[in-house]
C-alpha positions in Angstrom: 0.2 0.3 -0.2 2.9 2.5 1.0 3.9 2.2 -2.6 0.7 3.4 -4.1 1.1 6.5 -1.3 2.4 9.6 -2.8 5.9 9.8 -1.0 4.9 13.3 0.8 2.8 11.5 2.9 5.6 9.3 4.2 8.0 12.3 4.6 9.2 13.3 8.1 8.8 17.1 7.8 5.1 16.6 6.4 4.4 14.4 8.8 5.8 17.3 11.7 3.7 19.6 9.7 0.4 17.5 9.9 0.9 16.9 13.5 1.4 20.6 14.5 -1.7 21.5 12.3 -3.8 18.6 14.5 -2.5 20.9 17.6 -3.8 24.2 16.4 -7.4 23.8 17.9 -5.8 23.2 20.9 -4.3 26.5 21.2 -7.5 28.2 20.5 -9.2 26.5 23.9 -6.7 28.8 25.6 -6.2 25.7 28.1 -2.6 25.7 29.3 -1.8 24.2 32.8 -1.2 26.6 35.8 2.1 25.3 36.7 3.6 26.2 33.3 3.2 30.0 34.3 4.9 29.0 37.4 8.2 28.1 35.5 7.5 30.8 32.9 7.5 33.4 35.9 10.8 31.9 37.1 12.3 32.2 33.7 11.3 35.9 33.7 12.5 36.5 36.9 15.9 35.1 35.7 16.3 38.0 32.8 14.7 40.6 34.9 17.0 40.4 38.4 19.6 37.5 37.1 18.4 35.3 39.6 16.6 32.1 39.7 13.5 32.9 41.9 10.2 34.0 41.6 10.0 37.3 43.8 12.9 39.1 42.8 16.2 38.6 44.1 14.9 36.1 46.6 16.4 32.5 45.1 14.5 29.6 45.2 13.8 26.7 43.0 10.0 27.3 42.7 10.2 25.6 39.5 10.8 21.4 39.2 12.6 21.9 35.7 15.9 24.1 35.6 16.5 23.1 31.8 12.8 24.2 31.0 13.4 27.5 32.8 16.7 28.0 30.6 14.8 27.1 27.5 11.7 29.5 28.3 14.1 32.5 29.5 16.0 32.1 26.1 12.0 32.0 24.2 11.1 35.3 26.4 14.3 36.9 25.6 13.2 36.5 21.6 9.9 36.6 21.9 9.0 39.0 24.9 5.5 39.4 25.6 4.6 37.2 22.7 6.7 34.3 23.5 3.9 31.4 24.7 2.5 29.8 21.6 6.4 29.8 19.7 7.4 27.9 22.6 4.2 25.7 22.4 5.0 25.3 19.0 8.3 24.2 19.9 7.6 21.4 22.2 5.1 20.4 19.6 8.1 20.1 17.5 10.3 18.3 20.3 7.2 15.5 20.9 7.1 14.8 16.9 10.6 14.1 16.7 10.3 11.8 19.7 7.9 9.8 18.5 9.1 9.7 15.2 12.7 8.3 16.7 10.6 5.5 18.5 8.6 4.9 15.4 11.8 4.5 14.1 12.7 2.1 16.4 9.7 0.2 16.2 9.1 0.0 12.5 12.6 -0.3 11.1 11.4 -1.3 7.6 7.6 -0.6 7.1 7.5 3.0 6.8 3.9 3.0 6.4 3.6 1.7 9.9 5.8 4.3 10.8 3.9 7.6 9.6 0.7 5.9 10.7 2.0 5.4 14.4 3.3 8.7 14.5 0.5 10.2 13.6 -2.2 8.8 16.0 0.3 8.6 18.9 0.2 12.3 18.3 -3.6 12.3 18.5 -4.4 10.7 21.7 -4.8 12.8 24.5 -1.8 12.3 26.8 0.3 13.6 23.6 -1.5 16.2 23.3 -1.6 17.7 26.9 2.4 16.8 27.1 3.0 19.0 23.8 0.7 21.6 24.2 -0.1 22.7 27.7 3.2 24.7 28.3 4.8 22.1 30.8 8.4 20.4 30.1 7.0 16.9 29.1 7.4 18.4 25.3 11.1 18.3 26.1 11.3 15.5 28.5 9.7 13.3 25.8 11.8 14.3 23.0 14.9 13.0 25.6 13.2 9.9 26.4 13.1 8.8 23.0 16.5 10.5 21.9 18.4 7.9 24.7 16.3 5.0 23.4 17.3 5.7 19.7 20.8 7.3 20.0 21.9 5.1 23.0 19.8 1.9 23.3 19.1 1.3 19.6 22.1 2.8 17.8 24.6 2.1 20.6 26.3 5.7 20.7 28.6 5.9 23.6 28.0 9.4 23.6 24.1 9.4 23.8 24.9 7.2 26.8 26.4 10.1 28.8 24.7 13.2 27.3 21.0 12.3 27.6 21.0 10.9 31.2 22.4 14.6 32.0 19.8 16.4 30.4 17.3 14.1 31.3 18.0 14.7 35.2 17.9 18.6 34.3 15.0 18.6 33.1 13.1 16.1 35.9 14.8 14.8 38.5 12.1 12.0 38.5 13.4 10.9 34.9 15.9 8.7 37.5 12.8 6.1 37.4 12.8 6.2 33.4 16.7 5.6 33.5 16.5 2.8 35.9 14.2 0.7 33.5 16.7 1.7 30.4 19.9 0.6 31.8 18.1 -2.4 33.2 16.5 -3.1 29.2 20.2 -2.2 28.0 21.8 -4.9 30.2 19.2 -7.4 28.9 20.2 -6.6 25.2 24.3 -6.3 25.8 24.5 -8.4 28.5 26.9 -6.5 30.0 27.0 -3.7 31.9 27.2 -0.3 30.1 29.6 1.9 32.0 29.2 5.1 30.1 25.1 4.8 31.3 26.3 4.8 34.3 28.8 7.8 34.0 25.7 9.4 32.2 23.2 8.8 35.3 26.3 9.7 37.7 27.2 13.1 36.3 23.4 14.3 36.1 22.7 13.3 39.9 25.9 14.8 40.9 25.9 18.2 39.1 21.6 18.8 39.6 22.3 18.1 43.5 25.7 20.3 43.3 23.8 23.0 41.5 20.8 23.0 44.2 23.0 23.1 46.9 25.4 25.7 45.6 22.7 27.9 44.4 19.6 27.3 46.8 21.1 25.7 49.7 19.1 22.9 49.6 19.7 19.2 47.7 16.7 18.7 46.1 14.3 21.0 44.4 12.1 23.0 47.2 9.1 22.3 45.0 9.4 18.6 46.3 10.0 19.6 49.7 7.1 22.3 49.8 4.0 19.4 48.3 5.7 17.3 50.8 4.7 19.1 53.7 1.4 21.2 52.3 -0.1 17.6 50.9 0.6 15.6 53.8 -3.1 15.8 55.3 -4.6 15.9 52.0 -6.1 13.0 50.9 -8.6 12.1 54.0 -9.4 8.6 52.8 -6.2 6.3 53.3 -8.3 3.2 52.6 -6.8 0.5 50.3 -9.9 0.8 48.0 -9.4 4.9 47.7 -5.7 4.0 46.7 -6.7 1.4 44.0 -9.4 4.2 42.7 -6.5 6.9 42.5 -3.9 4.3 40.6 -6.7 3.9 38.1 -7.8 7.4 38.5 -4.5 8.7 36.9 -3.3 5.9 34.8 -6.7 6.3 32.4 -8.5 9.1 31.0 -12.1 8.8 33.1 -11.3 10.9 35.8 -13.5 9.8 38.6 -12.9 7.9 42.2 -14.9 4.9 41.3 -15.3 1.4 40.8 -16.3 1.7 37.3 -13.2 3.7 36.6 -11.2 0.7 38.3 -12.8 -1.8 36.5 -12.2 -0.1 33.2 -8.7 0.0 34.1 -8.2 -3.6 35.0 -10.3 -4.7 31.8 -7.9 -2.2 30.2 -4.9 -4.2 32.0 -5.8 -7.5 30.5 -5.8 -6.5 27.0 -2.3 -5.0 27.5 -1.6 -8.5 29.0 -3.0 -9.8 25.8 -1.0 -7.4 23.7 2.1 -8.1 25.7 2.2 -12.0 25.2 1.6 -11.2 21.5 4.4 -9.3 21.3 6.8 -11.5 23.4 5.8 -14.9 21.4 6.1 -13.4 18.4 9.7 -14.5 16.4 9.6 -13.3 13.6 8.0 -9.6 13.2 10.0 -7.7 15.6 13.6 -7.9 16.5 14.7 -8.8 20.1 16.4 -5.5 20.7 13.1 -3.6 19.8 11.1 -6.0 22.0 13.0 -5.0 24.6 12.9 -1.7 24.0 8.9 -1.7 23.7 8.8 -3.8 26.6 11.1 -1.2 28.8 8.7 1.6 28.0 5.7 -0.1 28.8 7.3 -1.5 32.1 8.6 2.2 32.5 4.9 3.6 32.1 3.2 1.0 34.9 6.1 1.5 37.3 6.0 5.2 37.0 1.7 5.3 37.2 1.8 2.6 40.5 4.4 4.6 42.2 3.3 8.1 41.9 -0.3 7.1 42.6 0.8 5.1 45.6 2.9 8.2 46.8 -0.2 10.4 46.6 1.0 12.6 43.8 -2.2 14.3 42.8 -1.3 15.9 39.9 -2.6 14.8 36.4 0.4 15.8 34.4 3.1 13.5 36.4 1.4 10.7 34.1 0.9 12.3 30.6 4.4 10.8 29.4 3.6 7.3 31.1 0.0 7.2 29.1 1.8 7.9 25.9 4.1 5.0 26.1 0.8 3.0 26.9 -0.9 4.4 24.1 2.5 3.6 22.1 2.0 0.0 23.2 -1.2 -0.4 21.8 -0.8 1.5 18.5 2.3 -0.6 17.9 -0.4 -3.8 18.4 -3.1 -2.6 16.2 -0.6 -2.0 13.5 1.4 -5.3 13.6 -1.1 -7.6 14.9 -4.9 -6.9 13.9 -5.3 -9.5 11.0 -7.1 -7.1 8.5 -5.7 -5.4 5.3 -4.6 -1.8 5.5 -7.1 0.0 3.8 -9.7 -1.1 6.3 -7.2 -1.3 9.3 -5.7 2.3 8.8 -9.1 4.0 8.3 -10.8 2.2 11.3 -7.7 2.7 13.9 -7.4 6.7 12.4 -11.3 6.8 13.4 -10.8 5.8 16.8 -7.9 7.9 16.7 -10.3 11.0 16.0 -12.5 10.2 18.7 -9.8 10.1 21.4 -9.0 13.7 19.9 -12.1 15.2 20.1 -12.6 14.3 23.6 -9.2 15.8 24.2 -10.0 18.6 22.3 -13.3 19.0 24.2 -11.8 18.9 27.6 -9.4 21.4 26.9 -12.2 23.9 25.8 -14.1 23.0 29.0 -11.1 23.5 31.2 -10.0 26.9 28.7 -13.1 28.6 28.9 -13.0 28.2 32.5 -9.4 29.2 33.5 -10.0 32.6 31.3 -13.3 33.0 32.9 -12.0 33.1 36.2 -8.4 33.2 36.8 -7.3 35.2 34.1 -10.1 37.3 35.1 -9.2 37.9 38.1 -5.5 38.8 36.7 -7.0 41.2 34.7 -9.2 43.0 37.1 -6.2 43.0 39.8 -4.1 44.6 36.7 -7.3 47.1 36.3 -6.5 48.3 39.8 -3.1 49.9 38.9 -1.7 47.4 41.9 1.9 48.7 42.2 4.2 46.1 41.7 5.8 46.4 45.2 2.4 44.6 46.5 1.7 41.5 47.6 -0.9 38.9 47.1 -1.5 35.7 49.0 -3.4 32.6 46.9 -3.0 29.0 46.3 -2.9 28.8 42.5 0.7 30.5 41.9 0.6 30.4 38.0 -1.3 32.2 35.7 -2.5 35.3 38.3 1.1 35.9 39.7 2.6 35.7 36.1 -0.1 38.8 34.8 -0.5 40.3 38.1 3.7 40.3 38.4 2.6 40.9 42.2 4.9 39.8 45.1 3.6 36.2 46.0 2.7 34.0 49.4 1.4 31.0 47.7 -0.7 28.7 49.9 1.7 25.8 48.9 4.8 27.2 49.8 6.2 26.6 46.2 7.3 29.8 45.2 7.9 31.4 48.9 9.6 29.4 51.5 8.2 31.8 54.6 4.8 30.4 54.2 6.8 26.5 54.3 8.4 28.0 57.9 4.8 29.3 58.8 3.5 25.6 58.5 6.0 23.8 60.2 5.6 26.4 62.8 1.9 26.1 63.5 0.2 23.0 61.1 -3.5 24.4 62.2 -3.1 28.3 61.9 -0.5 28.9 59.6 -2.5 30.2 57.1 -3.6 33.1 59.3 0.0 33.6 60.9 0.7 34.1 57.7 -2.0 36.8 57.3 -1.0 38.4 60.2 3.0 38.3 59.7 2.8 39.3 55.9 -0.1 41.4 55.6 -0.6 40.9 52.2 -2.5 43.5 50.5 -4.7 40.8 48.2 -5.8 37.7 49.6 -7.6 35.1 47.1 -9.1 32.3 49.0 -10.2 28.9 47.4 -13.6 27.1 47.5 -14.2 28.3 51.2 -14.5 32.3 51.9 -12.2 33.5 54.7 -14.5 34.3 57.5 -15.7 30.4 56.9 -13.4 29.2 59.2 -13.0 26.1 57.0 -10.1 24.3 55.1 -6.8 26.0 55.2 -8.7 29.3 56.5 -8.6 28.0 60.4 -9.2 31.0 62.4 -8.9 31.6 66.1 -12.0 33.7 67.5 -9.5 36.7 67.7 -8.8 36.1 64.5 -11.9 36.8 63.1 -12.4 40.4 64.0 -8.8 41.1 63.2 -9.1 39.8 59.8 -12.7 41.8 59.1 -11.0 44.8 60.4 -8.3 45.0 57.6 -9.5 43.3 55.0 -12.5 43.6 52.4 -14.5 41.0 50.1 -13.9 43.0 46.9 -15.2 39.9 44.4 -16.7 36.8 44.3 -16.1 34.5 41.2 -18.5 31.4 41.8 -17.8 28.5 39.5 -21.8 27.8 38.9 -22.0 31.0 37.7 -19.4 30.4 34.8 -21.2 26.9 34.0 -24.3 28.4 33.3 -23.0 31.4 31.1 -20.9 28.8 28.9 -21.7 28.2 25.5 -24.2 25.4 25.1 -21.7 22.4 24.3 -19.7 23.6 27.1 -22.3 23.6 29.5 -23.6 20.3 28.8 -20.0 19.2 29.7 -19.9 20.8 33.0 -23.5 19.4 33.8 -21.7 15.6 33.2 -18.5 16.7 35.1 -18.6 20.3 37.1 -15.0 21.3 37.5 -13.8 23.7 38.9 -14.0 25.7 42.6 -15.3 29.2 44.2 -12.6 32.2 44.2 -12.8 35.1 46.8 -10.9 38.2 46.3 -9.9 40.4 49.4 -8.0 43.8 49.4 -6.6 45.2 52.5 -8.4 48.4 53.6 -6.0 48.5 57.0 -2.4 47.9 57.7 -1.1 47.0 60.9 1.9 49.9 60.3 
């Protein structure tokens, strides 16, 4: 069939442009991951103050990814305020290249299957989120597959040294991937790869040394802050709930339920069938390629399981593991389904279109909510002519701090160690103590009003009068109103899956000074 196709359809440059065009609609959804703005503000802080930090000259590793901070700074330097979409296109290109290298490993001779694999993989929901939402995962996927292709597959010694270093500077938890791939490489070569060990050693040592010398800490502050802030976040620690959480983060159904668990267990049964088919195949796939494919699937399952049971609550940790699971499934569909290509390719394409539309709708749903709420809050604070020396105390440390440029105290302590210190001093009343100590000019509470005394916002009786005399509620941002005012199809989606929380904005009217 591939001989009857025009050659340009199999050309990698055409495929790259095609996959980027596929992702362009996501840009119009205004769906950018909140934490992306944290990294971008750190990058801007580096350009403005020459300091890796969040609040001017205060040094703090507020971003988990050192390499992406540097790349983001380069794009901001080149494109100024218009850097976001050039950067997103850049990460889409890197994701494509990574998927192309993976396809070259899996389909060494079959160019048609290689092209189909790349297109299909770039259409699945986790691939779209990883490459389009502003996080470092497009870069990470590129580096994952660079190591697989140039290192494990092509046996380039330099790749085993270079790419582990870059991976660990992108995300320190890439050590899980490196461990699995090191084992796979050992199985393939039947001897220890000392170049690989050297690369991993240099990566860990340089990152840890940099953290210690620049920030005075061994690991990124974000890791420490989350550990302290989220230790009591999950109220249900039963095995049942943890299994629900495992299935929730492993799949696409975002609901803690028995149904989600059963669907994921069903997928695992299917995946087991797929793996058995691949393992038993002695003709269509080479032993090296087989081990590489099994290794990335093993990595995906391992990371999902470890992170889920360690209570890593954020969906983006699981994007790339899901991509690798989809890679295994797509490889199976293209290689083992007993259907003619003229039937198989359109059938799988229809399936992928369904998944693509699913993610597109989800992105528009989230993007509309973010634009109608957090972006609106940022715009209204900027309209109030808040001077840059003023401060804000809030939970979402991304969008609003990025656009308002206020000094930030965040409820998790990701971008300000002073909050982490307050949590350690008083686990129950740290929020109110922070308000007294730092007297922020703006306060943004989530889900509850400060006067409710719920969640983080616990108050002693004397705190109530103190707060009410110094802060005025200036605006409510109810999520129900956003749902009700949404366009028709989005409104119906909100009815099925109501997402988002209420926000309450306070402004200081009296200072202790």
